[in-house]
Steps between C-alpha positions, in 0.01 A plus 500: 500500500715490816577759772838575347330631191418814705881565541636388163394709206317318229609741237736782450586749232805739460487778247702781360329783295660779292282759338641743252278801389567795289246793479546860381882468516504356850626155554421271802664192613311314775635171639331296774523154676223297651438183691173313537449210733190297571403233756198267474369214715165321450294276724706514821296524824124448411300196575599358166856637511839340558524587865127533595546757768151661473173340444284802438617530137594235235791634303721812457731670276781757599665723244768752580672727242775758547658734236791737522579764229815729512583790263874451452565861433335615808567356841164625632296346213405193686158338506387193694174309491378195704167328486365216715186321375361204727179331386291262706256273327174387648528665850192424677197548277684743271675388175806715522672754728787700350722749680751730333776713647695725263789741577681727267796737568647763265801700587389775265155670455236650705389174662786312666301196593151344450335221705180306384308262706203306360265212588279322241224247608304306252210255540232331296138428585334218283134579400246296332248633235144414572159516331470634152883601480606141569245366244608743236872409535442127493267511208696736278858423564729203624609716786416420856289745693769588744603850610797608702532831684869599525597765752834682563586762764825687476641752751825686410692757696809701372745727658729744298792691638588858413864608443598847625595742220786725550347753269178537712634802670321576834210264420428250775496151337288245691671190622192285526465268200226503248219249567248329283240236558269322270214251575320314216252233457426294185206251438472303180206270426583243251237312300671168427666557162238763378670799649529701805394836669738672723451805735795672671521796742813674636563771759845674511663777701841665448692756706839634375706816502520677163801701402304726261293636789787560741504144643154527641309179550233420235206267586319301229203276540375272208207279442469258202226271396499275196262243347574263212291237322667228293326248280642194306316331218 
């Protein structure tokens, strides 16, 4: 890829939709138009890239997508979404570092805008089986007694706006956006081609105003732990 690939869309789509419905004597005719554009560039600035600007990672991939939808019968029925997703391969001792930025805007609805930021880091630690485990694998299969411990860390943060409702009366609607954060860790131990064992844990927090309780802020904390064993034979 070249630098101009970040400016010139690699694909585009233009669509028109018309939906006719009839239910209980009521007829509905909805028409909408939409545009989708995407940009993609691969292997630009890493140590193995076309321009070789950075030596601390080998290769990269950049992906940007934007979409626009408009209800043709309603000038306010507009929705816009954009997503930026850069990935760096082999940064330092890690295997992959992925960043994501997503923004959505809606002219209608309770939430006028949403913003999501996330970072994903993956790395692998090779291990060697020793003693009786290695002997068993070598004698009873054609597989090498190699293990790989795969790890992945992910941090995501989200912000959600709140649209003021003209029907709220004298209620004081907060102007601060809703906020959420989630931190997760995944570890998977792979036994060559025999299978794998994975363990994951996540901690999340969310803070947002809820219309049903007079726009008071609700605080939610969640913890999740999962374990899974896979065997192939």
